[in-house]
Each structure stands twice: as structure tokens, then as C-alpha cells.
C-alpha positions in Angstrom: 54.8 68.5 112.0 53.5 70.8 109.5 52.8 73.3 112.9 56.5 72.9 114.2 58.4 73.9 110.6 55.9 76.7 110.5 57.0 77.6 114.2 60.5 77.4 113.3 59.8 79.8 110.3 58.4 82.5 112.1 61.1 81.7 114.6 64.0 82.2 112.2 62.7 84.7 110.4 61.9 86.9 113.0 65.8 86.8 114.4 67.0 88.3 110.6 65.0 91.4 111.4 67.1 92.0 114.6 70.2 91.0 112.4 69.8 93.7 109.7 70.1 96.9 112.0 70.7 100.2 109.8 73.4 101.8 109.9 73.5 106.1 109.3 77.5 106.8 107.7 78.5 109.9 107.4 80.1 111.3 104.3 82.8 113.5 105.0 83.0 115.3 101.5 86.7 117.4 100.7 87.1 120.1 98.9 90.6 121.8 97.8 90.8 125.2 95.9 93.0 125.6 94.3 94.8 128.8 93.9 94.5 130.5 90.4 97.4 131.9 89.5 98.1 134.0 86.3 101.2 135.0 84.6 102.2 137.7 84.6 106.2 138.8 82.5 108.7 138.4 83.9 110.0 141.9 84.7 106.6 142.8 86.6 107.7 140.6 89.3 108.9 143.3 91.8 112.7 143.8 93.2 112.1 142.7 96.1 110.9 138.5 95.2 113.7 139.0 92.2 116.4 139.7 94.9 115.1 137.2 97.4 115.3 135.0 94.4 118.9 135.0 93.4 119.8 135.5 97.2 118.6 132.6 97.6 119.3 130.6 94.3 122.0 132.9 92.9 122.0 130.6 89.6 118.8 130.5 88.8 117.2 132.0 85.3 113.7 133.0 86.2 111.9 131.4 83.8 107.9 132.6 84.0 106.5 134.0 87.0 102.4 133.8 88.3 100.7 136.0 90.9 97.9 135.2 92.4 94.9 137.9 94.1 96.5 137.6 97.3 99.7 139.0 95.1 102.0 134.8 95.9 103.9 134.8 93.0 104.9 131.7 91.5 108.3 131.5 90.1 109.2 129.0 87.9 113.2 128.6 87.6 115.8 126.9 86.4 119.1 126.1 87.4 120.8 125.0 84.5 119.0 121.2 83.2 117.0 121.4 86.4 113.7 123.0 87.0 111.8 124.3 90.0 108.3 125.9 90.9 109.1 128.8 94.0 106.8 130.9 95.5 107.2 134.0 97.1 105.4 137.0 99.0 105.3 140.1 97.1 107.9 141.0 100.2 110.4 137.9 99.1 109.3 135.7 101.7 109.2 132.3 101.0 106.1 130.3 101.3 105.8 127.0 101.4 103.0 124.9 99.4 
């Protein structure tokens, strides 16, 4: 009887070894690079960008301006009591961020 119980324990133990297989999990890392904008004076924004802003938003007031290494401008504007942020390149073309 002891041999039967020992035999069953060995068989069940050996079957459980195959049930625990190693799973390779591939890790995916998402790295987000945020553009670094530095604040510039509103007067230093190119006239082309200011004209594009005036054309697109005639009643908008340019509150703050930022520029990055690619000469892309981040413009914080206000229209009445609403505030918004728009992005433009150096040629006055609007960017989707």
C-alpha cells in the first residue's frame, strides 16, 4: 500500500513539472520625448507667424511664445476669456501636435 501511494505521488509530481512551463514575455517600452520649448519675447516671433495667427484668429491676443530647436513655435493665445495653445513652424504653417 505504501508503494502504491509513493508511486501515485511520484507520477503526479512528474506531471506537474510539465504543467509549469516558462513563458517568455517580451517587454515593450514606450519612450516619449517631449520637445523642449524655451520662452521668447513676443516681439521676437517672426512676422510670418504673427500674420498667420492674425489670419486664422483675427481677435486673438498673443500672450506668450516659445520656440524649440527646430524653430517651431508654441503660441499661447487668448480670445476673449478663452485660452488656447497653437503650434506653428517658422514659415507660419500650423502644426498638429
